[in-house]
Backbone bond lengths (Angstrom), bond angles and torsions (degrees), N, CA, C in turn:
res aa  C-N    CA-C-N  psi(-1)  N-CA   C-N-CA  omega(-1)  CA-C   N-CA-C  phi
1 X - - - 1.432 - - 1.524 109.22 -
2 X 1.318 115.85 126.21 1.462 121.28 -178.72 1.519 110.50 -78.95
3 X 1.343 116.40 139.58 1.471 117.84 175.03 1.521 110.13 -70.72
4 X 1.311 115.68 144.76 1.457 119.92 179.15 1.517 110.28 -73.92
5 X 1.309 115.49 138.27 1.460 121.58 177.16 1.516 107.08 -95.78
6 X 1.329 117.02 122.61 1.472 118.25 -179.19 1.525 111.29 -66.74
7 X 1.308 115.56 143.10 1.453 121.70 177.31 1.516 108.16 -93.07
8 X 1.325 116.30 125.02 1.460 121.02 179.00 1.521 108.45 -100.42
9 X 1.303 116.19 116.54 1.458 120.94 178.46 1.521 109.21 -85.30
10 X 1.343 117.96 139.42 1.459 120.38 -177.20 1.520 114.25 -70.44
11 X 1.317 118.14 -18.57 1.460 120.84 -179.84 1.512 108.93 -159.78
12 X 1.307 114.52 167.32 1.455 120.81 177.79 1.517 109.63 -95.91
13 X 1.302 116.10 162.81 1.459 120.46 175.67 1.515 111.91 68.76
14 X 1.319 116.44 177.57 1.464 120.17 -179.31 1.529 111.68 -66.93
15 X 1.329 115.61 138.09 1.464 120.84 -178.26 1.525 111.47 -65.84
16 X 1.300 116.85 -39.28 1.462 120.92 -179.50 1.518 108.88 -106.27
17 X 1.291 115.62 88.39 1.451 120.60 -178.38 1.527 107.74 -140.20
18 X 1.317 116.43 138.79 1.466 121.22 -177.38 1.531 111.83 -58.55
19 X 1.320 117.55 -40.45 1.476 120.51 179.76 1.523 111.02 -63.25
20 X 1.309 116.94 -40.04 1.466 120.98 178.98 1.532 109.64 -59.34
21 X 1.313 116.27 -44.73 1.469 121.14 177.94 1.526 111.00 -64.71
22 X 1.334 117.18 -38.78 1.470 120.54 177.49 1.531 111.00 -62.40
23 X 1.308 116.28 -41.02 1.468 120.57 179.22 1.524 109.80 -63.70
24 X 1.324 117.06 -43.27 1.465 120.85 -179.92 1.528 110.46 -64.81
25 X 1.327 117.53 -43.40 1.469 120.28 178.28 1.527 111.24 -63.05
26 X 1.333 116.50 -43.14 1.467 119.99 178.06 1.522 110.41 -62.88
27 X 1.318 116.75 -40.19 1.465 120.60 178.95 1.527 110.77 -64.85
28 X 1.327 117.30 -41.82 1.475 120.44 176.35 1.524 110.34 -55.67
29 X 1.321 116.58 -48.50 1.465 121.11 -179.10 1.528 111.82 -64.52
30 X 1.321 116.76 -47.26 1.466 120.17 -177.89 1.533 111.92 -67.43
31 X 1.330 117.36 -41.87 1.462 119.79 179.97 1.522 110.50 -62.93
32 X 1.332 116.91 -38.79 1.469 119.69 178.53 1.519 111.69 -68.10
33 X 1.315 116.06 -41.79 1.467 120.35 -174.34 1.528 112.74 -80.10
34 X 1.334 116.98 -47.52 1.464 121.05 -173.84 1.529 113.48 -104.93
35 X 1.326 116.78 -18.60 1.458 120.77 -174.68 1.520 110.75 94.86
36 X 1.312 115.18 157.32 1.463 121.10 -177.59 1.527 111.25 -63.97
37 X 1.314 116.80 -46.73 1.466 120.07 -173.80 1.527 113.22 -69.24
38 X 1.337 117.62 -26.15 1.466 120.17 -178.91 1.527 113.12 -94.30
39 X 1.307 117.12 1.85 1.463 121.40 178.00 1.521 108.80 -99.93
40 X 1.310 116.41 132.17 1.471 120.55 177.36 1.527 109.71 -111.16
41 X 1.311 115.61 163.25 1.462 120.35 175.84 1.528 109.36 -61.85
42 X 1.321 116.54 -34.78 1.470 120.42 177.29 1.525 111.04 -62.13
43 X 1.341 117.48 -38.78 1.469 120.93 176.90 1.524 110.96 -61.19
44 X 1.318 116.04 -43.52 1.471 120.46 -179.41 1.522 110.36 -66.88
45 X 1.321 116.18 -41.82 1.468 120.23 178.90 1.524 110.60 -61.52
46 X 1.326 116.32 -44.80 1.467 120.57 179.84 1.524 111.14 -62.45
47 X 1.326 116.81 -38.01 1.467 121.44 -178.38 1.521 112.65 -62.96
48 X 1.332 116.65 -30.73 1.469 118.70 -179.21 1.524 112.52 -107.85
49 X 1.328 116.44 4.16 1.457 120.58 173.51 1.516 115.96 77.54
50 X 1.331 116.51 35.01 1.464 120.34 176.50 1.528 108.88 -131.30
51 X 1.319 116.59 174.62 1.464 120.40 177.85 1.533 109.97 -85.22
52 X 1.316 115.72 159.67 1.470 120.53 176.08 1.524 110.54 -59.94
53 X 1.318 116.46 -39.06 1.469 120.51 179.65 1.528 110.78 -58.72
54 X 1.327 116.35 -37.10 1.471 119.62 179.34 1.519 111.09 -66.97
55 X 1.322 117.48 -37.27 1.469 120.91 177.40 1.521 109.84 -60.93
56 X 1.343 116.55 -38.73 1.459 120.65 -179.50 1.530 113.07 -69.36
57 X 1.322 118.16 -9.48 1.466 120.59 171.91 1.528 110.68 -72.24
58 X 1.328 116.10 -21.59 1.464 120.62 -177.75 1.526 113.31 -107.40
59 X 1.318 116.95 -26.78 1.463 121.46 -178.00 1.525 109.08 -136.73
60 X 1.315 116.26 138.61 1.468 119.60 -177.51 1.517 113.29 -77.04
61 X 1.351 117.51 -20.03 1.465 120.35 -177.53 1.529 110.04 -163.93
62 X 1.322 115.15 172.07 1.466 120.20 174.75 1.520 109.75 -63.53
63 X 1.322 117.07 -37.25 1.461 119.86 178.44 1.527 110.72 -61.74
64 X 1.331 117.26 -39.58 1.465 120.42 178.13 1.531 110.66 -63.08
65 X 1.329 116.86 -36.51 1.466 120.45 176.11 1.527 109.04 -65.88
66 X 1.327 116.83 -44.73 1.461 120.80 177.94 1.521 112.09 -59.79
67 X 1.325 116.50 -40.66 1.463 120.18 177.56 1.521 111.22 -64.79
68 X 1.335 117.04 -38.83 1.466 120.70 177.93 1.526 110.58 -64.96
69 X 1.331 116.57 -38.45 1.469 121.03 176.92 1.523 109.61 -62.64
70 X 1.321 116.64 -45.24 1.462 120.58 178.97 1.528 111.27 -62.97
71 X 1.328 115.90 -44.47 1.468 119.68 -179.88 1.527 110.10 -63.11
72 X 1.309 117.66 -37.91 1.458 121.49 178.21 1.533 109.68 -62.77
73 X 1.325 116.12 -50.02 1.466 120.82 -177.81 1.526 111.61 -65.85
74 X 1.317 116.48 -44.86 1.458 119.95 179.80 1.525 111.30 -69.77
75 X 1.325 116.81 -30.12 1.460 120.64 176.38 1.520 111.86 -63.69
76 X 1.327 116.93 -35.74 1.471 120.29 176.87 1.526 110.52 -64.71
77 X 1.313 116.92 -39.73 1.464 120.70 177.51 1.522 109.36 -66.61
78 X 1.312 116.48 -43.78 1.460 121.71 179.00 1.532 110.71 -58.15
79 X 1.336 116.98 -42.97 1.470 121.12 178.93 1.526 111.11 -61.93
80 X 1.334 116.37 -42.70 1.467 120.13 179.74 1.528 110.96 -63.23
81 X 1.321 116.57 -39.85 1.468 119.65 179.56 1.521 111.44 -68.86
82 X 1.312 116.82 -37.17 1.470 119.96 177.77 1.534 111.15 -65.00
83 X 1.323 117.22 -35.26 1.465 120.13 176.50 1.523 110.70 -61.76
84 X 1.322 116.31 -41.10 1.469 120.40 178.99 1.521 110.47 -63.17
85 X 1.315 116.53 -41.39 1.467 120.94 -179.01 1.523 111.20 -60.54
86 X 1.316 117.39 -34.38 1.464 121.49 -175.66 1.529 113.82 -90.70
87 X 1.332 117.55 13.28 1.465 120.14 175.76 1.527 109.51 -83.73
88 X 1.324 115.81 171.16 1.466 121.15 -179.44 1.522 112.63 -95.08
89 X 1.309 117.77 22.93 1.468 121.99 179.46 1.526 110.08 -76.41
90 X 1.331 114.52 164.59 1.465 119.11 174.48 1.522 108.69 -69.00
91 X 1.317 115.92 161.85 1.469 120.72 -178.44 1.530 111.48 -59.48
92 X 1.329 116.60 -41.33 1.470 118.74 -178.88 1.532 111.28 -67.97
93 X 1.337 117.95 -37.41 1.463 120.85 177.30 1.533 111.05 -67.59
94 X 1.333 115.83 -39.53 1.462 119.34 176.78 1.527 110.64 -61.30
95 X 1.321 115.62 -43.59 1.464 119.69 -178.44 1.518 110.97 -63.59
96 X 1.336 116.38 -43.23 1.466 119.92 177.62 1.526 110.78 -60.91
97 X 1.321 116.07 -45.56 1.463 120.04 -178.79 1.535 111.08 -68.01
98 X 1.332 116.87 -36.16 1.463 120.22 177.23 1.523 111.08 -60.74
99 X 1.327 116.67 -49.38 1.464 119.78 -179.13 1.525 111.44 -65.38
100 X 1.313 116.44 -41.46 1.458 120.27 179.45 1.528 110.67 -63.05
101 X 1.319 116.61 -46.70 1.465 121.32 -179.47 1.527 110.81 -66.24
102 X 1.309 116.59 -43.11 1.465 120.72 179.68 1.522 110.90 -60.49
103 X 1.307 116.58 -45.01 1.461 119.99 -179.23 1.528 111.54 -67.26
104 X 1.332 117.31 -47.60 1.465 119.47 -177.15 1.527 112.05 -66.28
105 X 1.329 117.37 -42.56 1.466 120.16 -179.73 1.531 111.43 -70.74
106 X 1.318 117.27 -34.89 1.465 120.63 178.07 1.519 110.83 -67.42
107 X 1.310 116.09 -43.04 1.460 119.24 178.45 1.524 111.24 -66.59
108 X 1.322 116.91 -38.64 1.464 120.18 177.30 1.529 109.94 -62.46
109 X 1.320 117.11 -42.78 1.464 120.98 177.75 1.524 109.99 -63.29
110 X 1.297 116.91 -44.54 1.463 121.92 -179.25 1.525 110.91 -61.24
111 X 1.313 116.60 -47.17 1.461 120.65 -177.60 1.522 111.32 -71.31
112 X 1.332 116.83 -37.80 1.459 121.15 -178.40 1.524 111.53 -70.53
113 X 1.323 117.07 -32.06 1.462 119.73 -178.24 1.519 112.15 -81.55
114 X 1.314 117.39 -5.08 1.454 120.02 176.98 1.509 113.77 81.84
115 X 1.295 118.13 21.80 1.458 119.49 176.38 1.502 113.14 132.32
116 X 1.281 115.08 -149.23 1.466 121.35 -172.00 1.521 113.11 -94.93
117 X 1.333 118.01 35.11 1.454 120.14 179.66 1.524 110.91 -53.99
118 X 1.332 117.07 -41.90 1.459 119.95 -176.36 1.516 111.47 -65.09
119 X 1.329 117.76 -26.91 1.454 120.21 -178.35 1.515 111.94 -76.80
120 X 1.311 117.50 -22.95 1.457 120.94 -177.86 1.528 112.26 -82.01
121 X 1.322 117.18 -15.35 1.454 120.35 -178.36 1.527 110.20 -85.62
122 X 1.297 115.26 162.69 1.455 120.98 -179.87 1.521 110.47 -60.33
123 X 1.307 116.18 139.53 1.469 120.53 178.94 1.527 112.08 -97.98
124 X 1.307 118.88 6.82 1.458 120.41 -171.39 1.518 113.79 -65.07
125 X 1.325 118.91 -22.02 1.469 120.72 -178.17 1.523 112.23 -105.87
126 X 1.315 117.64 7.39 1.454 120.99 -175.42 1.527 108.93 -105.35
127 X 1.342 116.17 129.14 1.462 119.66 -175.74 1.515 111.36 -137.20
128 X 1.316 115.88 173.45 1.457 123.56 170.73 1.505 115.79 54.22
129 X 1.315 114.89 -126.60 1.456 122.54 -177.62 1.527 109.94 -58.96
130 X 1.299 116.13 -33.55 1.458 120.47 -178.12 1.529 111.55 -64.01
131 X 1.330 117.93 -34.20 1.469 120.48 175.66 1.530 110.57 -64.35
132 X 1.320 116.51 -37.53 1.461 120.78 177.98 1.517 110.36 -63.36
133 X 1.324 116.46 -42.54 1.460 120.82 179.10 1.525 109.89 -61.94
134 X 1.315 116.37 -45.35 1.463 120.06 179.61 1.525 110.37 -62.81
135 X 1.322 117.38 -38.88 1.471 119.90 178.43 1.523 110.50 -62.69
136 X 1.328 117.51 -42.11 1.472 120.76 177.97 1.518 110.67 -64.04
137 X 1.314 117.02 -41.68 1.468 120.01 178.93 1.532 110.98 -66.77
138 X 1.323 115.87 -36.56 1.463 119.67 178.72 1.529 110.49 -62.94
139 X 1.326 115.95 -41.12 1.472 120.33 177.86 1.521 109.82 -63.70
140 X 1.344 116.22 -39.15 1.469 120.09 -179.33 1.518 112.34 -67.31
141 X 1.331 117.23 -25.71 1.479 120.41 179.09 1.493 109.95 -73.21
């Protein structure tokens, strides 16, 4: 008999829920303004008019909220790069545009987030193109 392997869910609550998006937006604003370390779950809850306990229905911790913020931001970069890949440009033009877009969007994210907040969070859920972005940001730090 094989032992059961536990399934680890990336977040609590429904993935597509308006409150979840509100929490992520509030976290984006608070992390930019006050920084990751000075923002509490209570601050985020107050910003959207709910209790801290309610926030924990969607995220297991502040770090999980930070990871969701990073995934949201890096997902936007990933989407932009995928659009470039699906254009009718030559391979060399696509590559030039990919590197240019990756660098400019990564630097904008880095500068807008107020530093290396994304580097301090767990990397366990970040893959592919997102690892490249983090590597570029790490070099910039």
